[in-house]
Residue frames as a rotation matrix with the C-alpha (Angstrom) as fourth column:
MET 1
0.739 -0.673 0.043 97.25
0.639 0.679 -0.362 109.65
0.214 0.295 0.931 160.72
GLN 2
0.805 -0.547 -0.228 100.66
-0.295 -0.704 0.646 110.97
-0.514 -0.453 -0.729 161.94
ASN 3
0.673 -0.695 -0.253 104.05
-0.135 0.221 -0.966 111.09
0.727 0.684 0.055 160.25
ASP 4
0.178 -0.702 -0.690 107.38
0.775 0.532 -0.342 110.39
0.607 -0.474 0.639 161.90
ALA 5
-0.749 -0.473 0.463 107.65
0.179 -0.818 -0.547 113.97
0.638 -0.327 0.697 163.18
GLY 6
-0.673 0.567 -0.476 104.30
0.653 0.153 -0.741 113.59
-0.347 -0.810 -0.473 165.01
GLU 7
-0.778 0.417 -0.470 102.46
-0.506 -0.860 0.075 115.99
-0.372 0.296 0.880 162.64
PHE 8
-0.041 0.842 0.538 98.91
0.194 0.535 -0.822 115.11
-0.980 0.070 -0.185 161.61
VAL 9
-0.756 -0.180 -0.630 98.66
-0.571 -0.290 0.768 114.44
-0.321 0.940 0.116 157.86
ASP 10
0.221 0.887 0.404 95.79
-0.258 0.453 -0.853 113.20
-0.940 0.084 0.329 155.77
LEU 11
-0.662 -0.375 0.649 95.91
0.448 0.497 0.743 111.18
-0.602 0.782 -0.161 152.52
TYR 12
-0.340 0.669 0.661 92.63
0.838 -0.103 0.535 112.72
0.427 0.736 -0.526 151.32
VAL 13
-0.808 0.180 -0.561 91.56
0.176 -0.835 -0.521 116.34
-0.563 -0.520 0.643 151.79
PRO 14
-0.087 0.858 0.506 87.91
0.947 0.228 -0.224 116.76
-0.308 0.460 -0.833 150.81
ARG 15
-0.935 -0.103 0.340 86.93
0.253 -0.865 0.433 119.69
0.249 0.490 0.835 148.59
LYS 16
-0.272 0.867 -0.417 83.98
0.577 -0.200 -0.792 121.94
-0.770 -0.456 -0.446 149.34
CYS 17
0.003 0.437 0.900 81.59
0.952 -0.278 0.132 123.62
0.308 0.856 -0.416 146.85
SER 18
-0.913 -0.387 -0.131 82.06
0.409 -0.871 -0.274 127.37
-0.008 -0.304 0.953 146.94
ALA 19
-0.573 0.758 0.312 78.39
-0.337 -0.565 0.753 127.97
0.747 0.327 0.579 146.09
SER 20
0.482 0.873 -0.073 76.64
-0.287 0.236 0.928 125.68
0.828 -0.427 0.365 148.54
ASN 21
-0.091 -0.668 0.738 79.52
-0.957 -0.146 -0.250 124.89
0.275 -0.729 -0.626 150.97
ARG 22
0.868 0.374 0.325 78.81
-0.435 0.890 0.137 121.16
-0.239 -0.260 0.936 150.66
ILE 23
-0.135 -0.931 0.341 81.63
-0.524 0.359 0.772 118.60
-0.841 -0.074 -0.536 150.65
ILE 24
0.476 0.159 -0.865 82.37
-0.862 0.281 -0.422 117.15
0.176 0.947 0.270 147.23
GLY 25
0.755 -0.107 0.647 82.98
-0.225 0.884 0.409 113.41
-0.616 -0.455 0.644 147.43
ALA 26
-0.329 -0.944 -0.007 86.02
-0.429 0.143 0.892 111.69
-0.841 0.296 -0.453 146.01
LYS 27
-0.662 0.071 0.746 83.96
0.539 0.737 0.409 109.69
-0.521 0.673 -0.526 143.54
ASP 28
0.369 0.829 -0.421 81.85
0.281 -0.531 -0.799 112.68
-0.886 0.176 -0.429 142.37
HIS 29
-0.575 -0.574 0.583 82.37
0.716 -0.008 0.698 112.94
-0.396 0.819 0.415 138.59
ALA 30
0.265 0.785 0.560 79.57
0.930 -0.361 0.066 115.47
0.255 0.503 -0.826 138.18
SER 31
0.555 -0.104 -0.825 81.43
0.441 -0.805 0.398 118.26
-0.705 -0.585 -0.401 139.79
ILE 32
0.656 -0.298 0.693 82.94
0.644 -0.257 -0.720 120.90
0.393 0.919 0.024 137.53
HIS 33
-0.042 -0.710 -0.703 85.86
0.712 -0.515 0.477 123.29
-0.701 -0.480 0.527 137.76
LEU 34
0.785 0.424 0.452 85.37
0.617 -0.596 -0.514 126.76
0.051 0.682 -0.729 136.22
PHE 35
-0.445 -0.857 -0.261 87.88
0.814 -0.509 0.282 129.28
-0.374 -0.087 0.923 135.12
VAL 36
0.667 0.742 -0.066 86.34
0.677 -0.641 -0.362 132.72
-0.311 0.196 -0.930 134.90
TYR 37
-0.179 -0.742 0.646 88.05
0.937 -0.329 -0.118 135.17
0.300 0.584 0.754 132.50
MET 38
0.697 0.319 -0.642 88.61
0.524 -0.838 0.151 138.70
-0.491 -0.441 -0.751 133.85
ARG 39
0.121 -0.649 0.751 90.33
0.788 -0.397 -0.470 141.61
0.603 0.649 0.463 132.10
VAL 40
0.588 -0.112 -0.801 92.20
0.618 -0.576 0.535 144.15
-0.522 -0.809 -0.269 134.28
TYR 41
0.625 -0.372 0.687 93.53
0.446 -0.552 -0.705 147.38
0.641 0.746 -0.179 132.85
THR 42
0.416 -0.582 -0.698 96.73
0.666 -0.327 0.670 148.87
-0.618 -0.744 0.252 134.21
ARG 43
-0.289 -0.489 -0.823 97.81
-0.132 -0.831 0.540 152.26
-0.948 0.265 0.175 132.71
GLY 44
0.181 0.488 -0.854 95.63
-0.854 -0.353 -0.383 151.53
-0.488 0.798 0.353 129.67
ARG 45
-0.528 -0.427 -0.734 97.08
-0.721 0.682 0.122 148.04
0.449 0.594 -0.668 128.94
PRO 46
0.625 0.779 0.052 94.92
-0.709 0.538 0.457 144.97
0.328 -0.322 0.888 129.41
ILE 47
-0.659 -0.719 0.221 96.31
-0.745 0.585 -0.319 142.27
0.100 -0.375 -0.922 131.70
VAL 48
0.072 0.683 -0.727 94.75
-0.452 0.672 0.587 138.84
0.889 0.286 0.357 131.34
ASP 49
-0.753 -0.266 0.601 93.79
-0.657 0.278 -0.700 137.19
0.019 -0.923 -0.384 134.60
PHE 50
-0.218 0.669 -0.711 91.85
-0.129 0.702 0.700 133.99
0.967 0.244 -0.067 135.43
ALA 51
-0.263 0.244 0.934 89.80
-0.964 -0.106 -0.244 133.56
0.040 -0.964 0.263 138.61
ASP 52
-0.746 -0.109 -0.657 89.83
-0.168 0.986 0.026 130.00
0.645 0.130 -0.753 139.72
THR 53
-0.231 0.739 0.633 86.48
-0.973 -0.163 -0.164 128.70
-0.018 -0.654 0.757 141.11
ASP 54
-0.991 0.039 -0.130 85.20
0.038 0.999 0.013 125.36
0.131 0.008 -0.991 142.20
SER 55
-0.298 0.936 0.189 81.59
-0.949 -0.270 -0.162 124.41
-0.100 -0.228 0.968 142.08
């Protein structure tokens, strides 16, 4: 599909599983989204950071 400027655009962009590299379907309700907690220290102070992963 193209917009008025002639650029290709899609209404749906499929997601891929980061572990198996398979395409996750639009109707897949069994897929999960994980947030992994990591603690990083800078000059002795903890900085909270979240690593975003799809599976």
